[in-house]
ROKE-688947 format. One record per residue (C-alpha): x, y, z. Coordinates in pm, whole numbers, padded with zeros to 5 digits, always signed. Example, Ala and Ser with C-alpha at 12.3 -4.5 7.8 and 13.67 -1.06 7.14 Angstrom:
<sites>
+01230-00450+00780+01367-00106+00714
</sites>
This chain:
<sites>
+00918-00643-03540+01114-00647-03210+00958-00615-02876+01061-00251-02849+00936-00142-03194+00636+00088-03186+00304-00052-03306+00099+00188-03525-00205+00320-03348-00426+00205-03641-00309-00159-03616-00644-00257-03457-00987-00154-03563-01083+00064-03261-01457+00086-03224-01630+00404-03120-01890+00381-02843-02169+00613-02758-02085+00791-02431-02363+00729-02179-02577+01033-02080-02644+01097-01715-02996+01141-01581-02944+01481-01420-03271+01449-01225-03086+01201-01004-02804+01456-00931-02799+01632-00593-02697+01962-00752-03027+01948-00956-03239+01870-00649-03067+02139-00452-03184+02413-00689-03540+02369-00544-03443+02422-00189-03640+02693-00006-03433+03004+00073-03504+03136+00419-03334+03470+00360-03054+03609+00147-02801+03888+00132-02694+04044-00203-02325+04052-00274-02352+04216-00615-02649+04263-00852-02411+04414-01111-02615+04727-01128-02343+04945-00985-01959+04912-01007-01839+04767-00679-01485+04734-00790-01426+04408-00972-01068+04377-01098-00931+04137-01362-00597+03990-01455-00450+04090-01784-00568+03764-01952-00928+03835-01887-01139+04139-02012-01401+04272-01778-01702+04493-01862-02075+04548-01788-02329+04479-02054-02702+04543-02107-02738+04273-02361-02893+04045-02103-02948+04011-01725-03138+03802-01475-03245+04101-01272-03216+04473-01309-03070+04616-01637-02724+04470-01675-02476+04189-01600-02097+04157-01558-01917+04029-01870-01600+03819-01852-01417+03725-02164-01097+03547-02235-00910+03332-02490-00941+02960-02420-00636+02913-02638-00403+03191-02532-00136+03234-02803+00080+03449-02575+00092+03160-02326+00178+02911-02595+00460+03130-02726+00610+03200-02381+00582+02852-02218+00884+02694-02381+01084+02390-02270+01465+02378-02275+01453+02221-02614+01241+02509-02750+00912+02323-02782+00593+02410-02605+00586+02280-02249+00225+02175-02283+00134+02307-01940-00210+02450-01882-00272+02758-01665-00444+02601-01364-00355+02839-01078-00378+03213-01030-00007+03248-00956+00085+03136-01308+00147+03384-01595-00153+03442-01814-00402+03331-01551-00750+03458-01606-00939+03569-01296-01165+03847-01171-01198+03940-00805-01417+04156-00594-01225+04270-00286-01423+04409-00001-01345+04737+00172-01397+04565+00504-01392+04189+00582-01740+04039+00576-01884+03779+00808-02078+03515+00607-02124+03274+00898-02503+03280+00904-02537+03199+00529-02496+02854+00393-02506+02891+00018-02368+03120-00263-02591+03164-00562-02489+03303-00898-02642+03318-01252-02409+03268-01552-02496+03292-01922-02243+03110-02153-02191+03256-02504-02192+02973-02756-01846+02884-02896-01883+02525-03025-01668+02407-02739-01905+02204-02524-01663+02168-02228-01689+02485-02014-01604+02528-01645-01479+02786-01401-01419+02828-01031-01602+03038-00787-01392+03095-00466-01348+03319-00165-01078+03395+00088-01148+03414+00460-00823+03581+00565-00634+03413+00848-00841+03088+00838-00624+02789+00924-00476+02592+00633-00385+02261+00784-00473+01899+00702-00826+01927+00850-00927+02246+00665-01133+02241+00344-01043+02438+00028-01290+02723-00041-01317+02665-00410-01591+02517-00624-01559+02437-00995-01881+02460-01188-01865+02229-01496-02085+02135-01785-02213+02479-01828-02488+02493-02098-02425+02733-02383-02680+02987-02493-02877+02998-02167-02861+03118-01813-02718+02863-01573-02821+02881-01208-02507+02795-01002-02527+02721-00630-02261+02624-00378-02329+02526-00019-02054+02651+00208-02143+02535+00552-01804+02363+00617-01584+02661+00540-01439+02925+00767-01624+03238+00647-01618+03495+00930-01352+03714+00776-01409+03708+00400-01199+03962+00217-01272+03867-00145-01475+03657-00382-01341+03573-00718-01389+03382-01041-01100+03186-01185-01094+03046-01540-00834+02777-01603-00674+02788-01944-00639+02445-02107-00670+02523-02476-00948+02394-02699-01104+02053-02672-01226+02093-03026-00987+02263-03270-01257+02424-03477-01427+02587-03180-01416+02961-03128-01134+03046-02888-01293+03343-02713-01523+03238-02430-01756+03492-02278-01965+03464-01957-02226+03709-01835-02264+03694-01455-02554+03835-01249-02717+03831-00913-02440+03705-00687-02582+03653-00344-02555+03467-00011-02845+03256+00096-02960+03071+00405-03081+02722+00316-03093+02389+00495-02741+02276+00407-02659+01915+00322-02459+01738+00596-02106+01713+00476-01916+01547+00768-01973+01275+01024-02094+00922+01062-02460+00997+01144-02726+00908+00881-02930+01237+00861-03287+01225+00961-03511+01142+00671-03239+00953+00485-03165+00585+00439-02808+00459+00380-02841+00185+00118-02691+00058-00207-02848+00257-00485-02734+00011-00746-02923-00264-00570-02843-00604-00418-02776-00949-00533-03063-01200-00499-02832-01439-00315-02646-01173-00107-02681-00981+00214-02919-00685+00190-02861-00424+00459-02968-00059+00487-02921+00184+00780-03155+00447+00923-03076+00725+01162-03433+00768+01280-03576+00525+01539-03842+00290+01395-03984-00046+01497-04019-00198+01154-03992-00121+00789-04149-00241+00461-04000-00360+00132-04233-00232-00141-04248-00352-00495-04196-00048-00714-04423-00175-00998-04723-00288-00798-04683-00062-00503-04752-00356-00272-04534-00442+00034-04368-00784-00015-04228-00782+00340-04264-00604+00673-03960-00668+00889-03821-00554+01225-03566-00272+01244-03275-00370+01475-03122-00101+01692-02739-00097+01653-02489+00106+01856-02129+00140+01772-01837+00379+01826-01980+00566+01522-02329+00629+01671-02682+00488+01691-02852+00336+01389-03153+00121+01301-03050-00171+01085-03283-00271+00808-03201-00632+00704-03410-00756+00419-03181-01045+00307-03492-01268+00305-03631-01091+00003-03500-01294-00288-03742-01234-00575-03591-01029-00857-03753-00688-00908-03743-00321-00835-03806-00220-00481-03800+00070-00236-03775+00080+00142-04028+00251+00358-03974+00322+00727-04212+00559+00901-04226+00863+00678-03890+00791+00513-03878+00620+00176-03589+00545-00061-03570+00577-00433-03614+00251-00624-03337-00003-00655-03305-00357-00805-03276-00695-00652-03127-00915-00926-02890-01192-01008-02640-00943-01149-02689-00601-00990-02330-00488-01050-02341-00517-01428-02486-00165-01462-02187-00028-01245-01945-00230-01466-02101-00082-01782-02083+00266-01639-01729+00230-01526-01617+00108-01869-01785+00414-02015-01593+00635-01769-01256+00475-01857-01331+00503-02230-01403+00865-02182-01059+00921-02035-00889+00800-02352-00610+01017-02493-00555+01043-02865-00913+00932-02958-01202+01132-03089-01466+01133-02828-01781+01331-02932-01866+01585-02667-01536+01535-02489-01253+01626-02729-01110+01572-03074-00837+01307-03109-00607+01493-02876-00234+01535-02829-00145+01394-03169+00137+01655-03187+00283+01567-02847+00593+01352-02899+00864+01176-02709+01208+01196-02854+01480+00947-02787+01808+00926-02981+01658+01095-03283+01343+00890-03298+01007+01064-03236+00692+00888-03132+00341+01026-03059+00234+00992-02701-00136+01000-02795-00295+00692-02646-00362+00527-02314-00570+00731-02078-00548+01070-01920-00463+01051-01548-00721+01298-01432-00881+01630-01501-00549+01791-01582-00487+01560-01882-00143+01443-01761-00031+01082-01798+00173+00884-01557+00254+00549-01726+00195+00366-01393-00175+00464-01418-00218+00328-01765-00034+00018-01660-00256-00061-01365-00565+00031-01566-00471-00233-01827-00423-00490-01548-00762-00407-01389-00938-00431-01734-00777-00766-01807-00876-00893-01462-01234-00777-01532-01250-00934-01877-01114-01263-01739-01363-01268-01446-01668-01176-01651-01598-01397-01955-01788-01705-01827-02078-01501-01688-02123-01175-01878-01932-01215-02210-02041-00891-02362-01906-00685-02081-01590-00895-02083-01536-00827-02444-01573-00452-02388-01320-00464-02101-01073-00660-02311-01111-00408-02602-01030-00121-02365-00731-00311-02221-00591-00349-02574-00613+00027-02620-00373+00059-02325-00146-00225-02431-00085-00062-02765+00028+00256-02589+00252+00064-02340+00443-00098-02632+00470+00226-02822+00613+00414-02525+00879+00152-02482+01223+00217-02635+01407-00100-02516+01450-00332-02227+01342-00132-01917+01353+00188-02117+01037+00387-02152+00854+00715-02150+00850+00818-01784+00591+01092-01744+00353+01306-01947+00318+01636-01769+00123+01805-02045-00211+01954-01943-00306+02161-02246-00506+02069-02551-00268+02125-02836-00419+02164-03188-00311+01809-03287-00135+01926-03598+00230+01851-03600+00474+02114-03719+00360+02430-03559+00405+02643-03250+00215+02422-02996+00404+02101-03066+00529+01936-02749+00855+01746-02769+00949+01571-02443+01275+01381-02393+01160+01216-02071+01281+00863-02143+01463+00647-01897+01441+00350-01656+01222+00346-01352+01200+00036-01143+00836+00050-01045+00713+00172-01390+00902-00124-01540+00736-00357-01292+00382-00226-01353+00450-00248-01724+00583-00601-01711+00273-00705-01518+00043-00550-01784+00252-00706-02058+00254-01060-01927-00111-01047-01838-00186-00907-02188+00019-01186-02342-00184-01450-02150-00515-01288-02238-00436-01249-02608-00231-01571-02664-00513-01739-02868-00690-01445-03024-00384-01243-03133-00069-01463-03096+00159-01211-03268+00071-00934-03030+00091-01175-02736+00442-01279-02838+00555-00912-02845+00398-00848-02503+00566-01156-02356+00901-01060-02491+00865-00708-02351+00765-00848-02009+01073-01072-01997+01301-00789-02087+01148-00535-01850+01151-00775-01567+01514-00868-01621+01594-00495-01595+01417-00486-01260+01610-00785-01135+01933-00615-01240+01838-00288-01066+01692-00449-00757+01912-00755-00674+01816-00712-00309+01621-00490-00078+01738-00127-00083+01896+00006+00232+01771+00356+00310+02009+00623+00446+01852+00943+00583+01508+01059+00485+01311+00840+00246+01292+00936-00122+00929+01022-00150+00954+01030-00531+01000+00656-00564+00773+00365-00473+00806+00204-00129+01002-00122-00108+00680-00312-00022+00524-00193-00348+00832-00305-00536+00881-00640-00383+00507-00718-00397+00493-00646-00770+00825-00815-00830+00695-01138-00670+00367-01105-00863+00539-01056-01206+00778-01345-01137+00486-01573-01048+00290-01463-01357+00586-01526-01578+00649-01864-01422+00285-01963-01469+00272-01855-01831+00611-01979-01943+00695-02270-01718+01048-02120-01699+01199-02254-01367+01418-01952-01328+01112-01735-01273+00983-01999-01032+01304-01958-00822+01280-01580-00836+00920-01584-00734+00994-01794-00421+01286-01578-00323+01080-01252-00363+00793-01415-00177+01020-01461+00123+01128-01099+00099+00761-00994+00092+00689-01189+00406+00972-00997+00579+00794-00667+00537+00459-00795+00677+00361-00771+01039+00235-01099+01195+00248-00994+01562-00025-00824+01759+00205-00545+01856+00148-00407+02212-00161-00644+02233-00339-00456+01949-00614-00665+01781-00478-00582+01438-00202-00744+01242-00122-00851+00881-00041-00500+00758+00282-00415+00575+00582-00192+00634+00725+00039+00368+01083-00042+00407+01302-00351+00442+01410-00237+00793+01044-00219+00903+01081+00129+01045+00766+00275+00883+00429+00127+00848+00297+00137+00492+00062+00440+00481-00133+00612+00212+00110+00900+00175+00113+00995-00187+00468+00983-00328+00429+01032-00701+00123+01248-00763-00132+01472-00603-00345+01257-00373-00339+00947-00156-00290+00623-00337-00119+00297-00275+00025+00002-00466+00019-00233-00161-00219-00463-00350+00092-00619-00506+00152-00801-00179-00188-00981-00155-00197-01037-00531+00157-01192-00513+00047-01431-00234-00244-01543-00444-00035-01594-00754+00235-01776-00559-00016-02010-00391-00191-02091-00718+00125-02131-00926+00325-02334-00674+00075-02540-00470+00337-02787-00349+00613-02542-00261+00743-02560+00099+00661-02185+00147+00299-02230+00034+00156-02215+00382+00357-01904+00463+00215-01723+00157-00132-01851+00252-00081-01728+00610+00030-01387+00479-00291-01348+00284-00504-01481+00568-00350-01240+00816-00398-00943+00577-00763-01027+00498-00873-01150+00837-00676-00958+01094-00624-00635+00901-00914-00586+00653-01194-00778+00820-01105-00694+01179-01019-00340+01092-01360-00292+00925-01514-00332+01275-01397+00016+01350-01638+00146+01076-01941-00064+01173-02220-00069+01090-02084+00043+00753-01801-00206+00734-01552+00005+00553-01201-00144+00537-00928+00062+00716-00677+00302+00562-00371+00234+00782-00236+00160+01127-00037+00455+01273+00200+00466+01558+00241+00779+01763+00617+00775+01716+00577+00799+01335+00436+01145+01366+00776+01253+01486+00960+01085+01197+00999+01187+00834+00681+01268+00649+00622+01357+00279+00613+01725+00225+00350+01909+00010+00529+02120-00238+00200+02286-00332+00216+02504-00020+00541+02664-00129+00394+02731-00472+00047+02841-00379+00081+03004-00035+00271+03312-00147-00026+03525-00034-00366+03461+00124-00590+03292-00121-00879+03046-00126-00649+02746-00108-00415+02885+00161-00584+03175+00344-00287+03158+00577+00052+02994+00567+00041+02633+00691+00294+02637+00976+00464+02323+01091+00317+02364+01431-00036+02382+01290+00023+02078+01068+00160+01877+01358-00126+01978+01586-00390+01878+01332-00214+01554+01247-00212+01468+01616-00590+01533+01630-00644+01310+01332-00422+01042+01497-00624+01049+01820-00944+01028+01614-00850+00676+01498-00968+00365+01673-00766+00276+01980-00537-00023+01929-00285+00025+02216-00121+00311+02405+00093+00400+02107-00121+00284+01810-00430+00387+01632-00619+00251+01338-00740+00506+01087-01045+00428+00874-00963+00729+00666-00619+00853+00569-00424+01061+00814-00354+01357+00593-00023+01534+00620-00116+01854+00437-00417+02056+00317-00439+01959-00045-00353+01595-00100-00672+01433+00021-00908+01159-00088-00963+00798+00010-01126+00587-00263-00806+00457-00415-00671+00387-00069-00976+00180+00037-01013+00011-00302-00654-00101-00300-00719-00272+00033-01038-00415-00115-00846-00573-00395-00642-00765-00136-00968-00857+00046-01119-00988-00280-00804-01177-00369-00826-01358-00029-01199-01426-00076-01129-01622-00399-00819-01803-00285-00967-01890+00052-01312-01947-00116-01470-01755+00170-01823-01612+00104-01787-01394+00426-01505-01195+00266-01701-01161-00059-01987-01007+00133-01754-00764+00301-01604-00683-00040-01949-00603-00173-01999-00360+00112-01695-00163-00012-01874-00117-00349-02203-00034-00173-02027+00238+00026-01934+00411-00303-02283+00377-00438-02492+00512-00150-02444+00295+00153-02253+00569+00334-02364+00817+00597-02475+01074+00339-02665+00826+00124-02490+00966-00180-02329+00785-00473-01980+00883-00543-01991+00754-00894-02115+01018-01138-02435+00921-01312-02482+00603-01105-02748+00579-00836-02874+00904-00671-02752+01233-00524-02411+01224-00692-02226+01553-00744-02011+01700-01018-01648+01578-01019-01357+01821-01053-01303+01766-01425-01173+02116-01545-01088+02033-01915-01318+01732-01932-01689+01700-01900-01850+01492-01627-01931+01148-01762-02125+00844-01631-01887+00620-01440-01647+00895-01342-01500+00833-00997-01294+01088-00803-01014+01050-00554-01277+01003-00279-01407+01107+00054-01222+01363+00269-01189+01403+00642-01232+01727+00838-01236+01603+01193-01166+01292+01392-01187+00989+01170-01513+01074+01003-01596+01088+00635-01655+01424+00469-01814+01476+00131-01866+01843+00056-02086+01998-00211-01804+02142-00407-01590+02011-00699-01225+02083-00616-00883+01926-00647-00792+01661-00568-01048+01479-00356-01328+01550-00596-01103+01511-00905-01185+01250-01156-00892+00996-01156-00832+00701-01382-00661+00537-01088-00982+00539-00881-01174+00387-01174-00899+00127-01234-00906+00021-00870-01285-00006-00869-01264-00216-01192-01010-00453-01015-01252-00481-00722-01541-00556-00951-01331-00820-01115-01341-01003-00781-01723-00965-00765-01834-01106-01101-02159-01219-00945-02095-01589-00994-01854-01868-00918-01723-02109-01174-01748-02480-01088-01566-02729-01309-01527-03107-01280-01686-03439-01366-02023-03574-01247-02028-03953-01237-02395-03952-01153-02695-03716-01173-02691-03448-00907-02876-03143-00786-02708-02834-00643-02946-02640-00417-02860-02289-00298-02918-02260+00075-03009-01896+00065-03236-01872-00243-03346-02232-00285-03238-02216-00650-03165-02552-00797-02920-02658-01067-02941-03005-01211-02639-03182-01344-02619-03480-01585-02335-03730-01581-02029-03612-01764-01804-03310-01770-01944-02997-01610-01877-02629-01621-02126-02429-01419-02165-02059-01354-02337-02053-01019-02458-01781-00776-02211-01746-00486-02309-01885-00147-02357-02221+00019-02502-02522-00155-02631-02869-00067-02519-03104-00338-02745-03420-00354-02627-03717-00560-02654-04097-00535-02834-04076-00197-02559-03857-00048-02550-03494+00052-02241-03272+00037-02177-02913+00126-02021-02677-00129-01928-02315-00044-01864-02064-00321-01715-01723-00288-01798-01462-00548-01547-01503-00825-01407-01838-00706-01309-02098-00950-01353-02446-00788-01272-02795-00910-01553-03015-00783-01625-03379-00885-01939-03556-00807-01849-03918-00743-02029-04130-00482-01724-04360-00455-01486-04073-00368-01707-03821-00206-01545-03620+00064-01650-03347+00309-01431-03206+00583-01529-03034+00905-01260-02875+01121-01346-02777+01474-01113-02614+01724-01120-02514+02088-00856-02384+02331-00669-02648+02538-00377-02565+02760-00186-02233+02734-00044-02216+02386-00233-02520+02260-00547-02584+02052-00748-02901+02034-00836-02984+01677-01105-03227+01568-01132-03313+01196-01441-03493+01087-01422-03669+00750-01745-03774+00582-01761-03965+00253-01612-04268+00082-01288-04401-00043-00925-04366+00052-00797-04015+00121-00481-03845+00240-00508-03527+00445-00206-03306+00451-00176-03064+00744-00007-02733+00659+00044-02501+00947+00154-02149+01007+00298-02036+01342+00212-02383+01482+00331-02752+01512+00116-03062+01480+00201-03422+01569+00174-03550+01213+00215-03368+00877-00042-03594+00711-00335-03824+00806-00452-04128+00616-00823-04192+00600-00996-04509+00458-01374-04445+00447-01621-04728+00385-01947-04643+00205-02149-04398+00417-01838-04365+00631-01726-04109+00884-01387-04073+01050-01263-03831+01317-00909-03726+01393-00821-03533+01704-00487-03386+01799-00321-03087+01976-00184-02800+01780+00086-02600+01954+00144-02236+01883+00501-02130+01825+00450-01767+01917+00143-01680+02125+00147-01313+02015+00076-01418+01655-00228-01592+01494-00204-01959+01412-00324-02116+01082-00408-02475+00994-00490-02571+00635-00616-02930+00569-00540-03028+00207-00725-03340+00089-00555-03556-00173-00313-03281-00277-00591-03052-00390-00532-02706-00245-00852-02585-00412-01051-02819-00182-00855-02721+00133-01033-02637+00457-00880-02389+00699-00888-02301+01064-00722-02019+01234-00720-01840+01570-00537-01649+01839-00417-01727+02186-00630-01464+02345-00960-01298+02239-00921-00972+02046-01114-00670+02164-01405-00546+01947-01315-00237+01748-01680-00151+01688-01695-00022+02040-01481+00235+02220-01142+00108+02346-01137-00103+02660
</sites>
């Protein structure tokens, strides 16, 4: 079987897993049902005909069969599988297009609207309430949209979409549906409507006709949930709902002033600690910081501060395992072509790709999102994330690692089947309709979308080579096929991209940025070199590494305190932003850059460019991610992007949705988004960013360029992958702690104290899932922004910011792979030793001989043979550490400013034996490239010298490598001038 031959889907015994059930008592939409209603205004009690109208695809009538109040209700009925739509939606080759009916402007759309004789002012009301009875059909996945139009309301990048999709409707009973609307313009409401998307049947034996009975549509005044801003609301605590690591930092935030707080054991009800609350003021507001890092006993706890108390959370050695398990559940539930009880039958078995007379089923991999489409890039990066997760967890949580590897294999099988030759593959699955899965009838989809795409070939090659490495021992035959495919696909990329592309005119927003390409190219080359020992790949990796460095900024431009970010293009004309090029919401593949630096440094430790790659990763993590996170203190969220004012006058990606959807006033576009409005709102978003210099701002959240393509999770998580990569390479526990805060943000440690992961933690909301149910572990595109640079998290499920995305879940999986909750220490102990954790006091005893230890991250004192040595372990680090009294070595590097442009360096060497210290420097010169050190027993030596900066407007880096072991290196870095604090207003 050649590398391009399709593998049968049944070649591996795929195991079915029970899909986790969410505890709906922990959902905010459940708790909101009990809110007191101050007063209400009836819109329609369905007792009289107020003039509802319906599209031709939906039948509308009144019924006395049932009601919530009065004597009757409004009945809406339509065909979930509309045969007229299937017959008419034909591709050029005559097959069904596979497109669902997802917007009102499409033929066969099903909607009903109540248009008011005169515009209504709903400003004093904060919630819409509606009752819905769902007639049983056997199709357990039901959802529809409730929406309204406030005519003339602005439709720019800062304006929310007045639509809410209600999902997971229970059949055979009345569902009470509520939607808080405080953030929407609602002073000129001209209609309210119900829209039913048409996506076919999840279960082919289900009844096609779906009927709703609606009653008691009203406006209500309730205390609405805060949806925008940095303030922690009164009565809430911002904390990690999934808990905290025994050994880690434990921080919560309160918006109410208190002097102290209590940590209470949930089981006994006893306070285990009473601690002071620290007032904190930043550019984001005033807070009271609750630091309970001193509590290290495992258990379930809650926080109490005044009259405020949290829900219970764990402190444990492995608090993230529950999130990993939930996330794997969510990814599994996104599978295409697999029978998932309660989700769908084995779907899209009759969707085929045709190439030169050969037909292959596209069923497999994972759906991109709620609309069932499938961009191969998303399956490729999901495979990579799962392989990373499996590799990271294998020494510490083998059952979770095995589950992650099994899920990765599901994607790898699809990648090979969708491949038709070297660099030739299925390019895009735009189907969004559940076909009946039976080949040979009217709804078969035959796509001919096969070709070569540079970035898709790159992301595939990365998944293939990593899959080959992961499976080399357990499935050598499959590993060989994957490696052959990776080689061929990468050769195609090298042929198509022999050098950096030179842009002419406006950028092509439909292709990946050059930074994305060169980062992934360098990464794939390094991975192939590491796995094959082929020197040609080594040479390509080094060449591409140099090209990657050329698109990274190392200067503090205009004196800004931020650097280390990337440019999109080889000419460095545009900073790499989060503008979405290939699908419907912000995303980025800039992680290829940091990942490439790590792979290059680990694969070629003695290469002359090693320190340049190391400097690139240090600048990205230290002066972009960590420094940029100051702007979001005390939450510590990493930034989205640096923007320059001049860029707003340059070319920007255009939202084609506006042309399609804004043909008339509607809930998405109540008015036409004019260029002037878009520019005005973009400038406001720009000025809302943290001040860097007169012409630069740092955005914590994306600077959106249109109304629809919003969301931030994938943007932040992509940065977090780079941060975690640096944490492990640099073995820096500080960066691991900051990385953990990115996960905590998603699971409750945000201003709203709400988890963004469905079914995990507390106060989560429904995702926009449309043709899928909500499932535990589902993660959407992420938080929005309505004003300034503040997070926004509304109480509606709408595309795309609340849309469940496999990309978001994949990015979170990749971050969790860099937070496995342990570090791996390997080496040889010549004598007995004890490793004592400085934070928890936990002790690990070691006997003489080989050692392989899974240890809690943090700092340790290692005691052996009458000696004591310090050992620092970042989360996820893999460290080689030998315990030998005759060759013990500990380095301390201290620096302080000397004359202008110079730094005085003092290296203290403690230990025994003869050692060689190599000095690797970035943006600096030192008197000697290496230092020799002969230490007697119990010896100490010091070396002092001057380091001279080459360019004062850039950071300098010094890496001391003892005895050729880069894994034991000690770093120092700094700047010529102090950098202003981004946590406060600009100077």
